[in-house]
C-alpha positions in Angstrom: 0.0 0.0 0.0 2.8 2.4 0.9 4.5 1.9 -2.5 1.4 3.4 -4.1 1.7 6.6 -2.2 2.4 9.8 -4.2 6.1 10.4 -3.3 8.3 13.2 -4.5 11.2 12.4 -6.7 14.8 13.1 -5.4 13.5 14.3 -2.1 14.6 11.6 0.5 14.2 13.8 3.6 10.8 15.1 2.6 9.7 11.5 1.7 10.7 10.3 5.2 8.9 13.1 6.9 5.8 12.5 4.7 5.8 8.8 5.7 6.1 9.5 9.4 3.3 12.1 9.0 1.0 9.7 7.1 1.6 6.7 9.4 2.3 8.4 12.7 -0.6 10.9 12.5 -3.1 9.4 10.1 -6.1 11.3 11.4 -4.6 14.7 10.9 -3.1 13.8 7.5 -6.5 12.4 6.3 -8.3 15.6 7.5 -6.0 17.8 5.4 -6.4 15.6 2.4 -10.1 15.5 2.6 -10.2 19.2 3.0 -8.2 19.7 -0.2 -10.5 17.3 -2.1 -13.5 19.3 -0.9 -11.9 22.5 -2.2 -11.2 20.8 -5.6 -14.9 19.8 -5.7 -16.0 23.3 -4.9 -13.9 24.6 -7.9 -15.4 21.9 -10.2 -18.9 22.9 -9.0 -18.3 26.6 -9.8 -17.0 25.7 -13.3 -20.0 23.5 -13.9 -22.3 26.4 -12.8 -20.6 28.7 -15.3 -22.3 27.0 -18.2 -26.1 26.7 -19.0 -27.7 23.4 -18.3 -28.2 20.9 -21.1 -25.9 22.4 -23.6 -22.7 21.0 -25.1 -19.3 21.9 -23.5 -17.9 25.0 -25.3 -14.6 24.8 -27.2 -11.1 25.5 -26.1 -11.2 29.2 -27.1 -14.5 30.0 -25.3 -14.9 32.0 -22.1 -15.9 28.8 -20.4 -12.6 27.1 -21.2 -10.7 30.1 -19.9 -12.6 30.2 -16.6 -12.0 26.5 -16.3 -8.3 27.0 -16.7 -8.4 29.7 -13.9 -10.1 27.4 -11.5 -7.8 24.5 -12.3 -4.8 26.7 -11.6 -6.4 27.7 -8.3 -6.6 24.0 -7.3 -2.8 23.8 -7.8 -2.2 27.1 -6.0 -4.0 25.6 -3.0 -1.3 23.0 -2.6 1.5 25.4 -1.8 2.4 27.5 1.3 2.8 31.2 0.9 5.0 33.9 2.3 3.9 34.1 6.0 4.1 37.8 6.4 2.5 38.7 3.0 -0.2 36.1 3.1 -1.9 37.8 6.1 -2.5 41.0 4.0 -5.6 41.3 1.9 -3.6 42.6 -1.0 -2.2 39.1 -1.5 -5.6 37.7 -2.2 -6.4 40.7 -4.4 -3.3 40.0 -6.5 -4.1 36.3 -6.8 -7.6 37.1 -8.0 -6.1 39.3 -10.7 -3.6 36.5 -11.6 -6.5 34.0 -11.9 -9.4 35.9 -13.4 -8.3 39.1 -15.1 -8.5 39.3 -18.9 -7.8 43.0 -19.3 -4.4 43.4 -17.6 -1.7 43.6 -20.2 1.5 41.7 -19.3 4.8 43.5 -19.5 7.5 42.5 -22.0 5.5 39.7 -23.7 3.2 39.2 -26.6 1.0 36.8 -24.7 -2.1 38.0 -22.9 -2.8 37.0 -19.3 -5.5 34.6 -20.5 -3.1 33.0 -22.9 -0.5 32.7 -20.2 -3.0 31.0 -17.9 -4.0 28.6 -20.8 -0.4 27.7 -21.4 0.2 27.1 -17.6 -3.0 25.0 -17.2 -2.0 22.8 -20.2 1.4 22.2 -18.6 -0.2 21.4 -15.3 -2.6 18.9 -16.8 0.2 17.1 -18.7 1.9 16.5 -15.4 -1.0 14.7 -13.9 -0.5 11.1 -12.9 -1.9 8.7 -15.6 -1.7 5.5 -13.5 -4.5 6.3 -11.1 -6.8 3.5 -12.3 -4.2 0.7 -11.8 -3.6 1.9 -8.3 -7.3 1.9 -7.5 -7.7 -1.6 -9.0 -4.7 -3.0 -7.1 -6.3 -1.8 -3.8 -9.1 -4.3 -4.5 -6.6 -7.1 -3.5 -6.5 -5.6 0.0 -10.3 -5.7 0.3 -10.4 -9.2 -1.2 -7.8 -10.5 1.3 -9.6 -8.8 4.2 -12.9 -10.5 3.1 -11.2 -13.9 3.2 -9.8 -13.2 6.6 -13.2 -12.3 7.9 -14.7 -15.5 6.5 -11.9 -17.6 8.0 -11.9 -16.0 11.4 -15.6 -16.3 12.1 -15.9 -20.1 11.7 -17.5 -21.8 14.7 -14.2 -23.3 15.8 -11.0 -21.9 14.4 -7.5 -20.8 15.2 -7.1 -17.7 17.4 -4.3 -16.7 15.1 -6.8 -16.1 12.3 -8.7 -13.7 14.6 -5.5 -11.8 15.4 -4.6 -11.6 11.8 -8.0 -10.2 11.0 -7.6 -7.6 13.8 -4.3 -6.5 12.3 -6.0 -6.2 8.9 -8.7 -4.0 10.5 -6.0 -1.9 12.2 -4.5 -1.1 8.8 -7.9 -0.5 7.1 -7.5 3.3 7.3 -4.4 3.1 5.0 -6.2 2.4 1.6 -8.5 5.5 2.0 -5.5 7.6 3.0 -3.4 6.5 -0.1 -6.3 6.7 -2.5 -7.4 10.1 -1.3 -3.8 11.4 -1.5 -3.7 10.3 -5.1 -7.0 12.1 -5.9 -5.7 15.2 -4.0 -2.9 15.9 -6.5 0.1 14.4 -8.1 3.4 15.8 -6.8 5.8 14.2 -9.3 7.0 17.7 -10.5 6.0 19.8 -7.4 9.1 22.0 -7.6 8.6 22.7 -11.3 5.0 23.6 -10.8 5.9 25.9 -8.0 8.4 27.8 -10.3 5.8 28.1 -13.0 3.2 29.5 -10.5 5.7 32.0 -9.1 6.7 33.1 -12.6 3.1 34.0 -13.4 2.7 35.8 -10.1 5.9 37.8 -10.6 4.9 38.7 -14.1 1.6 40.1 -13.0 3.4 42.0 -10.1 5.8 43.6 -12.6 3.0 44.6 -14.9 1.1 46.3 -12.1 4.2 48.2 -11.1 4.4 49.7 -14.6 2.4 52.9 -14.4 1.2 52.9 -18.0 0.0 49.3 -17.8 -1.7 49.9 -14.5 -3.5 53.1 -15.9 -4.7 51.2 -18.9 -6.0 48.4 -16.6 -7.9 50.9 -14.4 -9.5 52.5 -17.5 -11.2 49.1 -18.3 -13.7 49.6 -15.4 -13.9 53.3 -15.2 -17.6 53.3 -16.3 -18.6 51.1 -13.3 -20.3 52.8 -10.3 -17.6 51.6 -7.9 -14.8 52.5 -10.2 -13.2 54.8 -7.6 -13.0 52.1 -5.0 -11.6 49.6 -7.6 -8.9 52.1 -8.6 -7.8 52.6 -5.0 -7.8 48.8 -4.6 -5.6 48.3 -7.6 -3.2 51.0 -6.4 -3.0 49.3 -3.0 -2.2 46.0 -4.7 0.5 47.6 -6.9 2.2 49.1 -3.8 2.3 45.8 -2.1 3.4 43.8 -5.2 7.2 44.4 -4.7 6.9 42.5 -1.4 4.7 39.7 -2.8 6.8 38.7 -5.8 9.9 36.5 -5.7 8.9 33.1 -4.4 5.5 33.9 -3.1 4.7 30.2 -3.2 7.3 28.5 -1.1 6.7 24.8 -0.3 4.6 22.0 -1.6 2.0 21.1 1.1 -0.3 18.7 -0.7 -1.5 15.3 0.8 -1.3 16.7 4.3 2.5 17.0 4.3 2.7 20.4 6.0 1.1 21.1 9.3 -1.3 24.0 9.7 -1.6 24.5 5.9 -5.0 26.0 5.0 -4.4 27.1 1.4 -5.5 30.1 -0.6 -8.4 28.6 -2.5 -11.1 28.5 0.0 -10.9 32.2 0.9 -10.9 33.1 -2.8 -13.9 30.8 -3.5 -15.9 32.2 -0.6 -15.3 35.8 -1.7 -16.1 35.4 -5.3 -19.2 33.3 -4.4 -20.5 36.1 -2.2 -19.5 38.8 -4.7 -21.2 37.4 -7.8 -21.7 33.7 -8.3 -24.2 33.0 -5.5 -26.5 35.7 -6.7 -26.5 34.7 -10.4 -26.4 30.9 -10.0 -26.5 28.7 -13.0 -24.8 30.3 -16.1 -23.2 33.0 -14.0 -20.7 33.6 -16.8 -23.4 34.7 -19.3 -22.2 38.4 -18.9 -18.5 37.6 -19.1 -17.2 41.1 -18.7 -19.3 41.9 -15.6 -18.5 38.5 -14.1 -14.8 38.9 -14.5 -14.8 42.4 -13.1 -16.6 41.2 -9.9 -14.3 38.1 -9.6 -11.2 40.3 -9.9 -12.1 43.5 -8.0 -15.0 42.7 -5.7 -14.2 43.4 -2.0 -11.9 40.9 -0.2 -13.3 39.5 3.0 -10.8 38.5 5.7 -8.1 37.4 3.3 -6.4 34.1 4.0 -6.3 34.4 7.8 -9.5 32.7 9.1 -10.8 29.3 9.9 -14.0 27.9 8.5 -15.8 25.7 10.9 -17.2 23.7 8.0 -13.7 22.1 7.9 -14.8 20.2 11.0 -16.7 17.8 8.7 -13.4 16.7 7.1 -11.7 16.4 10.6 -14.7 14.4 11.8 -14.4 12.1 8.8 -10.8 11.5 9.4 -11.5 10.7 13.0 -14.2 8.3 12.1 -12.2 6.4 9.4 -9.1 5.9 11.5 -10.7 5.4 15.0 -13.3 3.0 13.7 -10.6 0.8 12.1 -8.5 0.9 15.3 -11.6 0.3 17.4 -12.6 -2.8 15.4 -9.1 -4.2 15.8 -9.1 -3.5 19.5 -12.6 -5.1 20.1 -11.7 -8.3 18.1 -8.3 -8.7 19.9 -9.8 -7.9 23.3 -12.5 -10.6 23.0 -10.4 -13.3 21.4 -9.2 -15.8 24.1 -7.6 -15.1 26.3 -10.1 -12.3 26.8 -8.8 -9.0 28.2 -6.3 -6.3 27.6 -3.0 -7.7 26.3 -0.1 -7.0 24.0 -2.2 -6.9 20.8 -5.3 -5.0 22.0 -3.1 -2.7 24.2 -0.8 -1.9 21.3 -3.8 -1.0 19.1 -5.1 1.2 21.8 -1.8 3.1 22.2 -1.6 3.7 18.5 -5.1 5.1 18.3 -4.8 7.3 21.4 -1.5 8.7 20.2 -2.9 9.5 16.7 -5.9 11.3 18.3 -3.7 13.2 20.7 -1.6 14.4 17.9 -4.7 15.7 16.1 -6.0 17.5 19.2 -2.6 19.1 19.9 -2.2 20.2 16.3 -5.6 21.9 16.2 -4.9 23.5 19.5 -1.5 25.0 18.4 -3.1 26.1 15.2 -5.8 28.0 17.0 -3.5 29.6 19.6 -0.9 30.7 17.1 -3.0 31.8 14.2 -1.7 35.0 12.5 -3.8 38.1 12.7 -4.1 40.6 9.9 -4.2 44.3 10.5 -7.4 45.0 8.6 -9.8 42.1 9.2 -13.4 42.9 8.4 -16.6 41.5 9.9 -17.4 37.9 8.8 -20.0 37.1 6.2 -22.6 34.4 6.4 -20.1 31.8 5.1 -17.8 32.4 8.1 -19.0 31.6 11.5 -18.1 34.2 14.1 -17.5 33.7 17.8 -19.7 35.1 20.5 -18.5 37.6 23.1 -17.5 35.0 25.7 -15.5 33.0 23.2 -13.7 36.1 21.9 -12.8 37.3 25.4 -11.4 33.8 26.2 -9.5 33.8 22.9 -8.0 37.3 23.6 -6.9 36.2 27.1 -5.2 33.0 25.7 -3.5 35.0 23.0 -2.1 37.5 25.5 -0.8 34.8 27.8 0.7 33.0 24.8 2.6 36.1 23.7 4.1 36.5 27.2 5.1 32.8 27.3 6.5 33.1 23.8 8.6 36.1 24.9 9.9 34.2 28.0 10.8 31.1 25.9 12.4 33.3 23.3 14.8 34.8 25.8 15.6 31.4 27.2 16.3 30.0 23.7 18.5 32.9 22.8 20.7 32.1 25.8 20.7 28.5 25.0 21.6 29.3 21.4 24.6 31.4 22.5 25.8 28.5 24.7 25.5 26.0 21.9 27.2 28.3 19.5 30.2 28.7 21.8 30.4 25.0 22.5 30.2 24.1 18.8 32.9 26.6 17.9 35.2 25.4 20.7 34.6 21.8 19.5 35.3 22.6 15.9 38.6 24.2 16.8 39.8 20.9 18.2 38.1 18.5 15.7 38.8 20.2 12.3 42.0 19.1 10.5 45.0 21.4 10.6 45.0 21.8 6.8 43.1 25.0 5.9 41.8 25.1 9.4 41.2 28.9 9.4 39.1 28.8 6.3 37.1 25.8 7.6 36.4 27.7 10.8 35.2 30.7 9.0 32.9 28.6 6.8 31.6 26.7 9.9 31.0 29.9 11.8 29.0 31.3 8.8 26.8 28.2 8.7 26.2 28.5 12.5 25.3 32.2 12.1 22.8 31.4 9.3 21.2 28.7 11.4 21.0 31.1 14.4 19.2 33.7 12.2 16.7 31.0 11.1 16.2 30.0 14.8 15.4 33.6 15.7 12.4 33.6 13.2 11.0 30.4 14.8 7.8 30.7 16.7 5.8 28.3 18.8 4.7 26.4 15.7 8.2 25.7 14.6 9.5 24.7 18.0 6.5 22.4 18.8 6.9 20.8 15.4 10.6 20.1 16.0 10.5 18.9 19.6 6.9 17.5 19.9 5.1 16.6 16.7 7.8 15.1 14.6 9.3 13.0 17.5 5.9 11.7 18.5 4.9 10.9 14.9 8.2 9.0 14.5 7.5 7.1 17.7 4.0 6.2 16.6 5.3 5.1 13.2 7.9 2.9 14.8 5.2 1.5 17.2 2.9 0.5 14.3 5.8 -1.1 12.5 6.7 -3.1 15.7 3.0 -4.3 16.0 3.0 -5.5 12.4 6.4 -7.2 12.6 5.6 -8.8 16.0 2.4 -10.3 14.6 4.2 -11.4 11.4 7.2 -13.2 13.0 5.2 -14.5 16.0 6.8 -12.3 18.7 3.5 -12.1 20.5 3.5 -15.9 21.1 5.0 -15.7 24.7 3.7 -16.0 28.2 3.2 -12.3 28.7 1.2 -11.9 25.5 -0.8 -15.1 25.8 -2.2 -13.9 29.1 -4.3 -10.7 29.7 -1.7 -9.2 32.0 -2.3 -5.5 31.1 -5.5 -5.5 33.2 -5.3 -4.2 36.8 -7.2 -7.2 38.1 -4.7 -9.7 36.8 -4.9 -12.1 33.8 -5.4 -15.7 32.9 -4.3 -18.4 30.5 -6.3 -21.3 29.1 -3.8 -24.1 29.7 -6.0 -26.7 28.0 -6.4 -24.9 24.7 -4.6 -21.6 24.1 -4.3 -21.7 20.3 -7.9 -22.7 19.4 -11.2 -21.4 20.5 -13.4 -24.0 22.3 -16.4 -23.9 24.6 -14.6 -24.6 27.9 -14.1 -22.9 31.3 -10.6 -21.4 31.5 -8.3 -21.8 34.5 -8.0 -18.3 36.0 -4.8 -17.1 37.7 -4.7 -14.0 39.8 
């Protein structure tokens, strides 16, 4: 099953981190993946609503094809992290909406229009999609087939207890096929870095065009006859002033398939804003007046930007919890009630894995809430965004204030620890480095240490908790699951401790007459 996962090429470290993330924290990983799939479905629905019902799909040069390219690019944009400081500003969303939906902006130093550039980019993105999805889905049927055979064999009237334990192990891993299949549906990361460069190139090109005064003036003239033209002009000017800070690697890291913690993406905020601005009111065939539709999609007011949490995401989190916990619960119940009945090595191991996975999810959501970035110009929420009551807001403000004080204290403590580590590392390097070119090696080593120290100074609670809590715990949970599978495979659980229910506080027992096969008999109980 793991070999079918969408790994990145030539990225060993990221592959290892992705594996420990998927296996060690499956509930959180599946929640992010399901959320991305929901966003893709929302994009597909809006594209479908752009055309009239019952008519043939328009050709590749139609307005419908161009808007389909825009939404397809948006699904790819949603898979990448953004500059943390710039993404909290509303101008970043305004710029992306120009990049995605504008047709009137002329690009600088090129003969291609913005619509043609998007069409070229969308074609390249589609060509990079995985074409082996169907074989992967078909091969997964073997897992389901073997699981069905195990169920049939384990529930005979009289049978080997080993069959029941094998079935329990299969149930424990039943969350893996949905995780792998959903990650493949989410998006293909075979050329993630190349796609990131292409997206950044388009964003940079639009930024440079908006910085050109003549091009910007010509773009503003395209909507000067609209009633809200003055507000639109001010908004374009604000975006152009912010564009020098947005360009140059605005999209920074591939975050698809739940690889990156606390990644929300840009798509949902954009979809909600354009839906409120135009699409919801016009419904089916909302692209009928193409000029009016594009103007509203590009320059309609931005809500809260990218900095907010939609409580509808709880549906995806709940789905992840149900899929993983139900599989683990089934394995636990079957192992618990297989003679000898009680809490033992197998059932206890399943319980530890499930509890650790759920704990990781709760802690991750808690850190996300406590450390969420706050924009300077947030507006009131619309009907698509649930807002907190006064009590909840007061509690949140208090927690944020205490968190800032704690962050300041830990920052001072870490600065002192960094200085101590730097001094120790330099002193060690002076004695360890070879005598040949020692001075140059020391200068190079000190420069690397200084660069690392600068990076540490930018770390917040999210980064430190990820390094010292989430990654180690995910690694431990991954190793624990591998241990459970190997122990069941090689028969390591066939020993006195695991043949009795010794994890219970009231003692355990062993059926001395028949420990390998289930029979109707009274066991001999030992306290």
